[in-house]
mmCIF file as Biopython writes it, N, C-alpha, C and O atoms, coordinates in Angstrom:
data_model
#
loop_
_atom_site.group_PDB
_atom_site.id
_atom_site.type_symbol
_atom_site.label_atom_id
_atom_site.label_alt_id
_atom_site.label_comp_id
_atom_site.label_asym_id
_atom_site.label_entity_id
_atom_site.label_seq_id
_atom_site.pdbx_PDB_ins_code
_atom_site.Cartn_x
_atom_site.Cartn_y
_atom_site.Cartn_z
_atom_site.occupancy
_atom_site.B_iso_or_equiv
_atom_site.auth_seq_id
_atom_site.auth_asym_id
_atom_site.pdbx_PDB_model_num
ATOM 1   N N  . MET A ? 1  ? 29.710  29.708 -25.924 1.0 0.0 1  A 1 
ATOM 2   C CA . MET A ? 1  ? 28.247  29.283 -26.215 1.0 0.0 1  A 1 
ATOM 3   C C  . MET A ? 1  ? 28.194  27.906 -25.439 1.0 0.0 1  A 1 
ATOM 4   O O  . MET A ? 1  ? 27.258  27.751 -24.655 1.0 0.0 1  A 1 
ATOM 5   N N  . LYS A ? 2  ? 28.994  27.034 -25.573 1.0 0.0 2  A 1 
ATOM 6   C CA . LYS A ? 2  ? 28.984  25.727 -25.005 1.0 0.0 2  A 1 
ATOM 7   C C  . LYS A ? 2  ? 28.665  25.956 -23.364 1.0 0.0 2  A 1 
ATOM 8   O O  . LYS A ? 2  ? 27.751  25.391 -22.763 1.0 0.0 2  A 1 
ATOM 9   N N  . TYR A ? 3  ? 29.512  26.802 -22.841 1.0 0.0 3  A 1 
ATOM 10  C CA . TYR A ? 3  ? 29.291  26.851 -21.302 1.0 0.0 3  A 1 
ATOM 11  C C  . TYR A ? 3  ? 28.021  27.662 -21.022 1.0 0.0 3  A 1 
ATOM 12  O O  . TYR A ? 3  ? 27.526  27.549 -19.900 1.0 0.0 3  A 1 
ATOM 13  N N  . THR A ? 4  ? 27.487  28.405 -21.854 1.0 0.0 4  A 1 
ATOM 14  C CA . THR A ? 4  ? 26.190  29.088 -21.631 1.0 0.0 4  A 1 
ATOM 15  C C  . THR A ? 4  ? 25.045  28.031 -21.574 1.0 0.0 4  A 1 
ATOM 16  O O  . THR A ? 4  ? 24.219  27.960 -20.664 1.0 0.0 4  A 1 
ATOM 17  N N  . LEU A ? 5  ? 25.111  27.181 -22.716 1.0 0.0 5  A 1 
ATOM 18  C CA . LEU A ? 5  ? 24.157  26.085 -22.695 1.0 0.0 5  A 1 
ATOM 19  C C  . LEU A ? 5  ? 24.330  25.123 -21.577 1.0 0.0 5  A 1 
ATOM 20  O O  . LEU A ? 5  ? 23.326  24.669 -21.027 1.0 0.0 5  A 1 
ATOM 21  N N  . LEU A ? 6  ? 25.426  24.805 -21.226 1.0 0.0 6  A 1 
ATOM 22  C CA . LEU A ? 6  ? 25.532  23.970 -20.093 1.0 0.0 6  A 1 
ATOM 23  C C  . LEU A ? 6  ? 25.140  24.462 -18.801 1.0 0.0 6  A 1 
ATOM 24  O O  . LEU A ? 6  ? 24.523  23.776 -17.986 1.0 0.0 6  A 1 
ATOM 25  N N  . LEU A ? 7  ? 25.561  25.862 -18.581 1.0 0.0 7  A 1 
ATOM 26  C CA . LEU A ? 7  ? 24.989  26.496 -17.350 1.0 0.0 7  A 1 
ATOM 27  C C  . LEU A ? 7  ? 23.505  26.495 -17.356 1.0 0.0 7  A 1 
ATOM 28  O O  . LEU A ? 7  ? 22.825  26.167 -16.384 1.0 0.0 7  A 1 
ATOM 29  N N  . LEU A ? 8  ? 22.981  26.931 -18.652 1.0 0.0 8  A 1 
ATOM 30  C CA . LEU A ? 8  ? 21.527  26.893 -18.596 1.0 0.0 8  A 1 
ATOM 31  C C  . LEU A ? 8  ? 20.727  25.451 -18.364 1.0 0.0 8  A 1 
ATOM 32  O O  . LEU A ? 8  ? 19.612  25.418 -17.842 1.0 0.0 8  A 1 
ATOM 33  N N  . PHE A ? 9  ? 21.362  24.389 -18.769 1.0 0.0 9  A 1 
ATOM 34  C CA . PHE A ? 9  ? 20.840  23.071 -18.556 1.0 0.0 9  A 1 
ATOM 35  C C  . PHE A ? 9  ? 21.015  22.637 -17.100 1.0 0.0 9  A 1 
ATOM 36  O O  . PHE A ? 9  ? 20.170  21.956 -16.520 1.0 0.0 9  A 1 
ATOM 37  N N  . ILE A ? 10 ? 22.187  23.075 -16.518 1.0 0.0 10 A 1 
ATOM 38  C CA . ILE A ? 10 ? 22.388  22.708 -15.130 1.0 0.0 10 A 1 
ATOM 39  C C  . ILE A ? 10 ? 21.279  23.602 -14.277 1.0 0.0 10 A 1 
ATOM 40  O O  . ILE A ? 10 ? 20.737  23.044 -13.323 1.0 0.0 10 A 1 
ATOM 41  N N  . ILE A ? 11 ? 20.985  24.743 -14.539 1.0 0.0 11 A 1 
ATOM 42  C CA . ILE A ? 11 ? 20.055  25.639 -13.788 1.0 0.0 11 A 1 
ATOM 43  C C  . ILE A ? 11 ? 18.616  25.084 -14.017 1.0 0.0 11 A 1 
ATOM 44  O O  . ILE A ? 11 ? 17.906  25.037 -13.013 1.0 0.0 11 A 1 
ATOM 45  N N  . LEU A ? 12 ? 18.131  24.693 -15.101 1.0 0.0 12 A 1 
ATOM 46  C CA . LEU A ? 12 ? 16.802  24.205 -15.510 1.0 0.0 12 A 1 
ATOM 47  C C  . LEU A ? 12 ? 16.678  22.880 -14.823 1.0 0.0 12 A 1 
ATOM 48  O O  . LEU A ? 12 ? 15.606  22.638 -14.269 1.0 0.0 12 A 1 
ATOM 49  N N  . THR A ? 13 ? 17.651  21.980 -14.788 1.0 0.0 13 A 1 
ATOM 50  C CA . THR A ? 13 ? 17.553  20.708 -14.302 1.0 0.0 13 A 1 
ATOM 51  C C  . THR A ? 13 ? 17.621  20.541 -12.741 1.0 0.0 13 A 1 
ATOM 52  O O  . THR A ? 13 ? 17.306  19.504 -12.156 1.0 0.0 13 A 1 
ATOM 53  N N  . SER A ? 14 ? 18.119  21.815 -12.075 1.0 0.0 14 A 1 
ATOM 54  C CA . SER A ? 14 ? 18.230  21.724 -10.670 1.0 0.0 14 A 1 
ATOM 55  C C  . SER A ? 14 ? 16.861  21.972 -9.970  1.0 0.0 14 A 1 
ATOM 56  O O  . SER A ? 14 ? 16.613  21.518 -8.853  1.0 0.0 14 A 1 
ATOM 57  N N  . PHE A ? 15 ? 16.007  22.705 -10.683 1.0 0.0 15 A 1 
ATOM 58  C CA . PHE A ? 15 ? 14.582  22.964 -10.199 1.0 0.0 15 A 1 
ATOM 59  C C  . PHE A ? 15 ? 13.740  21.781 -10.544 1.0 0.0 15 A 1 
ATOM 60  O O  . PHE A ? 15 ? 13.664  21.387 -11.708 1.0 0.0 15 A 1 
ATOM 61  N N  . SER A ? 16 ? 13.070  21.172 -9.504  1.0 0.0 16 A 1 
ATOM 62  C CA . SER A ? 16 ? 12.233  20.181 -9.590  1.0 0.0 16 A 1 
ATOM 63  C C  . SER A ? 16 ? 10.787  20.538 -9.508  1.0 0.0 16 A 1 
ATOM 64  O O  . SER A ? 16 ? 10.440  21.385 -8.685  1.0 0.0 16 A 1 
ATOM 65  N N  . MET A ? 17 ? 9.859   19.929 -10.339 1.0 0.0 17 A 1 
ATOM 66  C CA . MET A ? 17 ? 8.370   20.069 -9.948  1.0 0.0 17 A 1 
ATOM 67  C C  . MET A ? 17 ? 7.951   19.449 -8.688  1.0 0.0 17 A 1 
ATOM 68  O O  . MET A ? 17 ? 8.297   18.306 -8.392  1.0 0.0 17 A 1 
ATOM 69  N N  . PRO A ? 18 ? 7.219   20.175 -7.945  1.0 0.0 18 A 1 
ATOM 70  C CA . PRO A ? 18 ? 6.774   19.477 -6.705  1.0 0.0 18 A 1 
ATOM 71  C C  . PRO A ? 18 ? 5.780   18.186 -6.938  1.0 0.0 18 A 1 
ATOM 72  O O  . PRO A ? 18 ? 4.942   18.170 -7.840  1.0 0.0 18 A 1 
ATOM 73  N N  . GLU A ? 19 ? 5.945   17.302 -6.180  1.0 0.0 19 A 1 
ATOM 74  C CA . GLU A ? 19 ? 5.172   15.898 -6.497  1.0 0.0 19 A 1 
ATOM 75  C C  . GLU A ? 19 ? 3.742   16.160 -6.200  1.0 0.0 19 A 1 
ATOM 76  O O  . GLU A ? 19 ? 3.413   16.924 -5.293  1.0 0.0 19 A 1 
ATOM 77  N N  . THR A ? 20 ? 2.928   15.569 -6.915  1.0 0.0 20 A 1 
ATOM 78  C CA . THR A ? 20 ? 1.553   15.578 -6.662  1.0 0.0 20 A 1 
ATOM 79  C C  . THR A ? 20 ? 1.100   14.630 -5.651  1.0 0.0 20 A 1 
ATOM 80  O O  . THR A ? 20 ? 1.592   13.504 -5.728  1.0 0.0 20 A 1 
ATOM 81  N N  . SER A ? 21 ? 0.264   14.857 -4.720  1.0 0.0 21 A 1 
ATOM 82  C CA . SER A ? 21 ? -0.190  14.150 -3.626  1.0 0.0 21 A 1 
ATOM 83  C C  . SER A ? 21 ? -1.535  13.469 -4.102  1.0 0.0 21 A 1 
ATOM 84  O O  . SER A ? 21 ? -2.310  14.053 -4.859  1.0 0.0 21 A 1 
ATOM 85  N N  . VAL A ? 22 ? -1.748  12.301 -3.652  1.0 0.0 22 A 1 
ATOM 86  C CA . VAL A ? 22 ? -2.994  11.490 -3.970  1.0 0.0 22 A 1 
ATOM 87  C C  . VAL A ? 22 ? -3.353  10.954 -2.668  1.0 0.0 22 A 1 
ATOM 88  O O  . VAL A ? 22 ? -2.567  11.002 -1.721  1.0 0.0 22 A 1 
ATOM 89  N N  . PHE A ? 23 ? -4.625  10.396 -2.582  1.0 0.0 23 A 1 
ATOM 90  C CA . PHE A ? 23 ? -5.182  9.697  -1.631  1.0 0.0 23 A 1 
ATOM 91  C C  . PHE A ? 23 ? -5.503  8.243  -2.036  1.0 0.0 23 A 1 
ATOM 92  O O  . PHE A ? 23 ? -5.855  8.029  -3.196  1.0 0.0 23 A 1 
ATOM 93  N N  . ILE A ? 24 ? -5.407  7.268  -1.181  1.0 0.0 24 A 1 
ATOM 94  C CA . ILE A ? 24 ? -5.809  5.915  -1.383  1.0 0.0 24 A 1 
ATOM 95  C C  . ILE A ? 24 ? -6.320  5.361  -0.158  1.0 0.0 24 A 1 
ATOM 96  O O  . ILE A ? 24 ? -6.007  5.791  0.952   1.0 0.0 24 A 1 
ATOM 97  N N  . CYS A ? 25 ? -7.227  4.261  -0.395  1.0 0.0 25 A 1 
ATOM 98  C CA . CYS A ? 25 ? -7.812  3.671  0.823   1.0 0.0 25 A 1 
ATOM 99  C C  . CYS A ? 25 ? -6.976  2.691  1.283   1.0 0.0 25 A 1 
ATOM 100 O O  . CYS A ? 25 ? -6.824  1.665  0.620   1.0 0.0 25 A 1 
ATOM 101 N N  . GLY A ? 26 ? -6.352  2.876  2.438   1.0 0.0 26 A 1 
ATOM 102 C CA . GLY A ? 26 ? -5.519  1.880  3.258   1.0 0.0 26 A 1 
ATOM 103 C C  . GLY A ? 26 ? -4.043  1.789  2.450   1.0 0.0 26 A 1 
ATOM 104 O O  . GLY A ? 26 ? -3.756  2.171  1.316   1.0 0.0 26 A 1 
ATOM 105 N N  . PRO A ? 27 ? -3.318  1.211  3.357   1.0 0.0 27 A 1 
ATOM 106 C CA . PRO A ? 27 ? -1.868  0.958  2.854   1.0 0.0 27 A 1 
ATOM 107 C C  . PRO A ? 27 ? -1.916  -0.224 1.753   1.0 0.0 27 A 1 
ATOM 108 O O  . PRO A ? 27 ? -1.030  -0.211 0.899   1.0 0.0 27 A 1 
ATOM 109 N N  . LYS A ? 28 ? -2.781  -1.130 1.720   1.0 0.0 28 A 1 
ATOM 110 C CA . LYS A ? 28 ? -2.888  -2.399 0.904   1.0 0.0 28 A 1 
ATOM 111 C C  . LYS A ? 28 ? -4.171  -2.575 0.360   1.0 0.0 28 A 1 
ATOM 112 O O  . LYS A ? 28 ? -5.181  -2.285 1.000   1.0 0.0 28 A 1 
ATOM 113 N N  . GLY A ? 29 ? -4.200  -3.092 -0.930  1.0 0.0 29 A 1 
ATOM 114 C CA . GLY A ? 29 ? -5.483  -3.448 -1.424  1.0 0.0 29 A 1 
ATOM 115 C C  . GLY A ? 29 ? -6.241  -2.398 -2.160  1.0 0.0 29 A 1 
ATOM 116 O O  . GLY A ? 29 ? -7.326  -2.709 -2.652  1.0 0.0 29 A 1 
ATOM 117 N N  . ALA A ? 30 ? -5.793  -1.215 -2.284  1.0 0.0 30 A 1 
ATOM 118 C CA . ALA A ? 30 ? -6.281  -0.102 -2.872  1.0 0.0 30 A 1 
ATOM 119 C C  . ALA A ? 30 ? -6.365  -0.368 -4.428  1.0 0.0 30 A 1 
ATOM 120 O O  . ALA A ? 30 ? -5.430  -1.002 -4.918  1.0 0.0 30 A 1 
ATOM 121 N N  . LYS A ? 31 ? -7.324  0.023  -5.201  1.0 0.0 31 A 1 
ATOM 122 C CA . LYS A ? 31 ? -7.401  -0.124 -6.634  1.0 0.0 31 A 1 
ATOM 123 C C  . LYS A ? 31 ? -7.374  1.291  -7.382  1.0 0.0 31 A 1 
ATOM 124 O O  . LYS A ? 31 ? -7.006  1.410  -8.551  1.0 0.0 31 A 1 
ATOM 125 N N  . LYS A ? 32 ? -7.747  2.204  -6.688  1.0 0.0 32 A 1 
ATOM 126 C CA . LYS A ? 32 ? -7.913  3.520  -7.327  1.0 0.0 32 A 1 
ATOM 127 C C  . LYS A ? 32 ? -7.017  4.549  -6.392  1.0 0.0 32 A 1 
ATOM 128 O O  . LYS A ? 32 ? -6.671  4.335  -5.230  1.0 0.0 32 A 1 
ATOM 129 N N  . TYR A ? 33 ? -6.752  5.624  -7.127  1.0 0.0 33 A 1 
ATOM 130 C CA . TYR A ? 33 ? -6.336  6.871  -6.455  1.0 0.0 33 A 1 
ATOM 131 C C  . TYR A ? 33 ? -7.160  7.938  -6.554  1.0 0.0 33 A 1 
ATOM 132 O O  . TYR A ? 33 ? -7.982  8.006  -7.468  1.0 0.0 33 A 1 
ATOM 133 N N  . HIS A ? 34 ? -7.023  8.962  -5.553  1.0 0.0 34 A 1 
ATOM 134 C CA . HIS A ? 34 ? -7.981  10.029 -5.518  1.0 0.0 34 A 1 
ATOM 135 C C  . HIS A ? 34 ? -7.135  11.368 -5.241  1.0 0.0 34 A 1 
ATOM 136 O O  . HIS A ? 34 ? -6.263  11.444 -4.375  1.0 0.0 34 A 1 
ATOM 137 N N  . TYR A ? 35 ? -7.519  12.417 -6.103  1.0 0.0 35 A 1 
ATOM 138 C CA . TYR A ? 35 ? -6.851  13.866 -5.894  1.0 0.0 35 A 1 
ATOM 139 C C  . TYR A ? 35 ? -7.439  14.399 -4.720  1.0 0.0 35 A 1 
ATOM 140 O O  . TYR A ? 35 ? -6.722  15.014 -3.931  1.0 0.0 35 A 1 
ATOM 141 N N  . ASN A ? 36 ? -8.837  14.222 -4.464  1.0 0.0 36 A 1 
ATOM 142 C CA . ASN A ? 36 ? -9.501  14.756 -3.316  1.0 0.0 36 A 1 
ATOM 143 C C  . ASN A ? 36 ? -9.637  13.910 -2.228  1.0 0.0 36 A 1 
ATOM 144 O O  . ASN A ? 36 ? -10.109 12.798 -2.463  1.0 0.0 36 A 1 
ATOM 145 N N  . GLU A ? 37 ? -9.320  14.197 -1.054  1.0 0.0 37 A 1 
ATOM 146 C CA . GLU A ? 37 ? -9.474  13.374 0.201   1.0 0.0 37 A 1 
ATOM 147 C C  . GLU A ? 37 ? -10.737 13.072 0.492   1.0 0.0 37 A 1 
ATOM 148 O O  . GLU A ? 37 ? -11.038 12.010 1.037   1.0 0.0 37 A 1 
ATOM 149 N N  . ASN A ? 38 ? -11.677 14.065 0.125   1.0 0.0 38 A 1 
ATOM 150 C CA . ASN A ? 38 ? -13.049 13.915 0.178   1.0 0.0 38 A 1 
ATOM 151 C C  . ASN A ? 38 ? -13.879 13.335 -0.942  1.0 0.0 38 A 1 
ATOM 152 O O  . ASN A ? 38 ? -15.094 13.507 -1.035  1.0 0.0 38 A 1 
ATOM 153 N N  . CYS A ? 39 ? -13.091 12.588 -1.844  1.0 0.0 39 A 1 
ATOM 154 C CA . CYS A ? 39 ? -13.911 12.062 -3.101  1.0 0.0 39 A 1 
ATOM 155 C C  . CYS A ? 39 ? -14.988 11.065 -2.612  1.0 0.0 39 A 1 
ATOM 156 O O  . CYS A ? 39 ? -14.843 10.432 -1.566  1.0 0.0 39 A 1 
ATOM 157 N N  . ARG A ? 40 ? -16.050 10.953 -3.390  1.0 0.0 40 A 1 
ATOM 158 C CA . ARG A ? 40 ? -17.057 10.255 -3.129  1.0 0.0 40 A 1 
ATOM 159 C C  . ARG A ? 40 ? -16.570 8.626  -3.186  1.0 0.0 40 A 1 
ATOM 160 O O  . ARG A ? 40 ? -17.065 7.796  -2.424  1.0 0.0 40 A 1 
ATOM 161 N N  . GLY A ? 41 ? -15.644 8.317  -4.084  1.0 0.0 41 A 1 
ATOM 162 C CA . GLY A ? 41 ? -14.976 7.214  -4.058  1.0 0.0 41 A 1 
ATOM 163 C C  . GLY A ? 41 ? -14.459 6.522  -2.788  1.0 0.0 41 A 1 
ATOM 164 O O  . GLY A ? 41 ? -14.501 5.310  -2.578  1.0 0.0 41 A 1 
ATOM 165 N N  . LEU A ? 42 ? -13.945 7.504  -1.939  1.0 0.0 42 A 1 
ATOM 166 C CA . LEU A ? 42 ? -13.312 7.102  -0.589  1.0 0.0 42 A 1 
ATOM 167 C C  . LEU A ? 42 ? -14.462 6.964  0.494   1.0 0.0 42 A 1 
ATOM 168 O O  . LEU A ? 42 ? -14.104 6.522  1.586   1.0 0.0 42 A 1 
ATOM 169 N N  . SER A ? 43 ? -15.727 7.269  0.335   1.0 0.0 43 A 1 
ATOM 170 C CA . SER A ? 43 ? -16.729 7.387  1.231   1.0 0.0 43 A 1 
ATOM 171 C C  . SER A ? 43 ? -16.957 5.958  2.003   1.0 0.0 43 A 1 
ATOM 172 O O  . SER A ? 43 ? -17.481 5.935  3.117   1.0 0.0 43 A 1 
ATOM 173 N N  . SER A ? 44 ? -16.541 4.815  1.359   1.0 0.0 44 A 1 
ATOM 174 C CA . SER A ? 44 ? -16.795 3.611  1.969   1.0 0.0 44 A 1 
ATOM 175 C C  . SER A ? 44 ? -15.522 3.000  2.423   1.0 0.0 44 A 1 
ATOM 176 O O  . SER A ? 44 ? -15.525 1.855  2.873   1.0 0.0 44 A 1 
ATOM 177 N N  . CYS A ? 45 ? -14.491 3.661  2.336   1.0 0.0 45 A 1 
ATOM 178 C CA . CYS A ? 45 ? -13.137 3.220  2.967   1.0 0.0 45 A 1 
ATOM 179 C C  . CYS A ? 45 ? -13.124 2.936  4.324   1.0 0.0 45 A 1 
ATOM 180 O O  . CYS A ? 45 ? -13.362 3.859  5.103   1.0 0.0 45 A 1 
ATOM 181 N N  . SER A ? 46 ? -12.849 1.640  4.817   1.0 0.0 46 A 1 
ATOM 182 C CA . SER A ? 46 ? -12.859 1.334  6.158   1.0 0.0 46 A 1 
ATOM 183 C C  . SER A ? 46 ? -11.571 0.941  6.654   1.0 0.0 46 A 1 
ATOM 184 O O  . SER A ? 46 ? -11.525 0.393  7.756   1.0 0.0 46 A 1 
ATOM 185 N N  . HIS A ? 47 ? -10.312 1.181  5.871   1.0 0.0 47 A 1 
ATOM 186 C CA . HIS A ? 47 ? -9.015  0.923  6.182   1.0 0.0 47 A 1 
ATOM 187 C C  . HIS A ? 47 ? -8.257  2.084  6.431   1.0 0.0 47 A 1 
ATOM 188 O O  . HIS A ? 47 ? -7.045  1.998  6.627   1.0 0.0 47 A 1 
ATOM 189 N N  . GLY A ? 48 ? -8.912  3.270  6.443   1.0 0.0 48 A 1 
ATOM 190 C CA . GLY A ? 48 ? -8.219  4.444  6.686   1.0 0.0 48 A 1 
ATOM 191 C C  . GLY A ? 48 ? -7.499  5.132  5.446   1.0 0.0 48 A 1 
ATOM 192 O O  . GLY A ? 48 ? -6.846  4.413  4.691   1.0 0.0 48 A 1 
ATOM 193 N N  . ILE A ? 49 ? -7.593  6.491  5.211   1.0 0.0 49 A 1 
ATOM 194 C CA . ILE A ? 49 ? -7.117  6.946  4.039   1.0 0.0 49 A 1 
ATOM 195 C C  . ILE A ? 49 ? -5.779  7.290  4.201   1.0 0.0 49 A 1 
ATOM 196 O O  . ILE A ? 49 ? -5.375  7.792  5.249   1.0 0.0 49 A 1 
ATOM 197 N N  . THR A ? 50 ? -5.009  7.044  3.182   1.0 0.0 50 A 1 
ATOM 198 C CA . THR A ? 50 ? -3.355  7.125  3.226   1.0 0.0 50 A 1 
ATOM 199 C C  . THR A ? 50 ? -3.104  8.160  2.124   1.0 0.0 50 A 1 
ATOM 200 O O  . THR A ? 50 ? -3.745  8.134  1.073   1.0 0.0 50 A 1 
ATOM 201 N N  . LYS A ? 51 ? -2.075  9.153  2.406   1.0 0.0 51 A 1 
ATOM 202 C CA . LYS A ? 51 ? -1.604  10.150 1.517   1.0 0.0 51 A 1 
ATOM 203 C C  . LYS A ? 51 ? -0.319  9.586  0.939   1.0 0.0 51 A 1 
ATOM 204 O O  . LYS A ? 51 ? 0.562   9.140  1.675   1.0 0.0 51 A 1 
ATOM 205 N N  . THR A ? 52 ? -0.219  9.609  -0.369  1.0 0.0 52 A 1 
ATOM 206 C CA . THR A ? 52 ? 0.963   9.063  -1.073  1.0 0.0 52 A 1 
ATOM 207 C C  . THR A ? 52 ? 1.166   10.018 -2.374  1.0 0.0 52 A 1 
ATOM 208 O O  . THR A ? 52 ? 0.324   10.844 -2.726  1.0 0.0 52 A 1 
ATOM 209 N N  . SER A ? 53 ? 2.375   9.794  -3.025  1.0 0.0 53 A 1 
ATOM 210 C CA . SER A ? 53 ? 2.613   10.567 -4.309  1.0 0.0 53 A 1 
ATOM 211 C C  . SER A ? 53 ? 1.971   9.875  -5.351  1.0 0.0 53 A 1 
ATOM 212 O O  . SER A ? 53 ? 1.735   8.667  -5.335  1.0 0.0 53 A 1 
ATOM 213 N N  . LEU A ? 54 ? 1.666   10.722 -6.335  1.0 0.0 54 A 1 
ATOM 214 C CA . LEU A ? 54 ? 0.983   10.207 -7.634  1.0 0.0 54 A 1 
ATOM 215 C C  . LEU A ? 54 ? 1.847   9.131  -8.150  1.0 0.0 54 A 1 
ATOM 216 O O  . LEU A ? 54 ? 1.412   8.024  -8.468  1.0 0.0 54 A 1 
ATOM 217 N N  . LYS A ? 55 ? 3.223   9.526  -8.233  1.0 0.0 55 A 1 
ATOM 218 C CA . LYS A ? 55 ? 4.155   8.550  -8.913  1.0 0.0 55 A 1 
ATOM 219 C C  . LYS A ? 55 ? 4.240   7.140  -8.265  1.0 0.0 55 A 1 
ATOM 220 O O  . LYS A ? 55 ? 4.456   6.113  -8.908  1.0 0.0 55 A 1 
ATOM 221 N N  . GLN A ? 56 ? 4.048   7.204  -6.922  1.0 0.0 56 A 1 
ATOM 222 C CA . GLN A ? 56 ? 3.967   5.872  -6.204  1.0 0.0 56 A 1 
ATOM 223 C C  . GLN A ? 56 ? 2.757   5.113  -6.331  1.0 0.0 56 A 1 
ATOM 224 O O  . GLN A ? 56 ? 2.771   3.883  -6.285  1.0 0.0 56 A 1 
ATOM 225 N N  . ALA A ? 57 ? 1.524   5.907  -6.515  1.0 0.0 57 A 1 
ATOM 226 C CA . ALA A ? 57 ? 0.339   5.223  -6.729  1.0 0.0 57 A 1 
ATOM 227 C C  . ALA A ? 57 ? 0.145   4.549  -8.012  1.0 0.0 57 A 1 
ATOM 228 O O  . ALA A ? 57 ? -0.500  3.508  -8.137  1.0 0.0 57 A 1 
ATOM 229 N N  . GLN A ? 58 ? 0.765   5.219  -9.024  1.0 0.0 58 A 1 
ATOM 230 C CA . GLN A ? 58 ? 0.816   4.629  -10.306 1.0 0.0 58 A 1 
ATOM 231 C C  . GLN A ? 58 ? 1.877   3.497  -10.545 1.0 0.0 58 A 1 
ATOM 232 O O  . GLN A ? 58 ? 1.785   2.673  -11.455 1.0 0.0 58 A 1 
ATOM 233 N N  . GLY A ? 59 ? 2.859   3.548  -9.658  1.0 0.0 59 A 1 
ATOM 234 C CA . GLY A ? 59 ? 3.761   2.409  -9.467  1.0 0.0 59 A 1 
ATOM 235 C C  . GLY A ? 59 ? 3.154   1.173  -8.988  1.0 0.0 59 A 1 
ATOM 236 O O  . GLY A ? 59 ? 3.575   0.074  -9.349  1.0 0.0 59 A 1 
ATOM 237 N N  . TYR A ? 60 ? 2.065   1.339  -8.093  1.0 0.0 60 A 1 
ATOM 238 C CA . TYR A ? 60 ? 1.417   0.243  -7.526  1.0 0.0 60 A 1 
ATOM 239 C C  . TYR A ? 60 ? 0.375   -0.344 -8.596  1.0 0.0 60 A 1 
ATOM 240 O O  . TYR A ? 60 ? -0.222  -1.404 -8.407  1.0 0.0 60 A 1 
ATOM 241 N N  . GLY A ? 61 ? 0.239   0.343  -9.584  1.0 0.0 61 A 1 
ATOM 242 C CA . GLY A ? 61 ? -0.645  -0.141 -10.762 1.0 0.0 61 A 1 
ATOM 243 C C  . GLY A ? 61 ? -2.201  0.511  -10.320 1.0 0.0 61 A 1 
ATOM 244 O O  . GLY A ? 61 ? -3.230  -0.073 -10.658 1.0 0.0 61 A 1 
ATOM 245 N N  . LEU A ? 62 ? -2.220  1.564  -9.666  1.0 0.0 62 A 1 
ATOM 246 C CA . LEU A ? 62 ? -3.532  2.206  -9.164  1.0 0.0 62 A 1 
ATOM 247 C C  . LEU A ? 62 ? -3.912  2.997  -10.418 1.0 0.0 62 A 1 
ATOM 248 O O  . LEU A ? 62 ? -3.042  3.341  -11.218 1.0 0.0 62 A 1 
ATOM 249 N N  . THR A ? 63 ? -5.171  3.279  -10.592 1.0 0.0 63 A 1 
ATOM 250 C CA . THR A ? 63 ? -5.791  4.197  -11.623 1.0 0.0 63 A 1 
ATOM 251 C C  . THR A ? 63 ? -6.569  5.180  -10.935 1.0 0.0 63 A 1 
ATOM 252 O O  . THR A ? 63 ? -6.938  5.022  -9.772  1.0 0.0 63 A 1 
ATOM 253 N N  . LEU A ? 64 ? -6.878  6.379  -11.748 1.0 0.0 64 A 1 
ATOM 254 C CA . LEU A ? 64 ? -7.739  7.508  -11.145 1.0 0.0 64 A 1 
ATOM 255 C C  . LEU A ? 64 ? -9.157  6.909  -11.045 1.0 0.0 64 A 1 
ATOM 256 O O  . LEU A ? 64 ? -9.703  6.224  -11.911 1.0 0.0 64 A 1 
ATOM 257 N N  . CYS A ? 65 ? -9.711  7.306  -9.752  1.0 0.0 65 A 1 
ATOM 258 C CA . CYS A ? 65 ? -11.069 6.948  -9.501  1.0 0.0 65 A 1 
ATOM 259 C C  . CYS A ? 65 ? -11.991 7.485  -10.562 1.0 0.0 65 A 1 
ATOM 260 O O  . CYS A ? 65 ? -11.741 8.559  -11.110 1.0 0.0 65 A 1 
ATOM 261 N N  . GLY A ? 66 ? -12.984 6.812  -10.849 1.0 0.0 66 A 1 
ATOM 262 C CA . GLY A ? 66 ? -13.975 7.099  -11.970 1.0 0.0 66 A 1 
ATOM 263 C C  . GLY A ? 66 ? -14.785 8.374  -11.633 1.0 0.0 66 A 1 
ATOM 264 O O  . GLY A ? 66 ? -15.324 8.942  -12.583 1.0 0.0 66 A 1 
ATOM 265 N N  . TRP A ? 67 ? -14.934 8.889  -10.398 1.0 0.0 67 A 1 
ATOM 266 C CA . TRP A ? 67 ? -15.618 9.964  -10.014 1.0 0.0 67 A 1 
ATOM 267 C C  . TRP A ? 67 ? -14.769 11.231 -10.110 1.0 0.0 67 A 1 
ATOM 268 O O  . TRP A ? 67 ? -15.221 12.367 -9.968  1.0 0.0 67 A 1 
ATOM 269 N N  . GLU A ? 68 ? -13.513 10.931 -10.360 1.0 0.0 68 A 1 
ATOM 270 C CA . GLU A ? 68 ? -12.679 12.246 -10.566 1.0 0.0 68 A 1 
ATOM 271 C C  . GLU A ? 68 ? -12.191 12.432 -11.999 1.0 0.0 68 A 1 
ATOM 272 O O  . GLU A ? 68 ? -11.613 13.465 -12.337 1.0 0.0 68 A 1 
ATOM 273 N N  . ASP A ? 69 ? -12.410 11.495 -12.781 1.0 0.0 69 A 1 
ATOM 274 C CA . ASP A ? 69 ? -11.749 11.673 -14.316 1.0 0.0 69 A 1 
ATOM 275 C C  . ASP A ? 69 ? -12.678 12.365 -15.211 1.0 0.0 69 A 1 
ATOM 276 O O  . ASP A ? 69 ? -12.362 12.584 -16.380 1.0 0.0 69 A 1 
#
């Protein structure tokens, strides 16, 4: 029984969920992240749109764009 549970734990933890990608305006100075690259909130971005992971964007202290929540 112990070995079955251990094997099940190893199998389940070996599969990771794919990271969610988000978009931010430029590499520095962004305040919001966006799920959609064509979001209205990115329309005035003049620094170039950068793709990053949701985890990294949240680590920078960014929050979800108001047009997308």
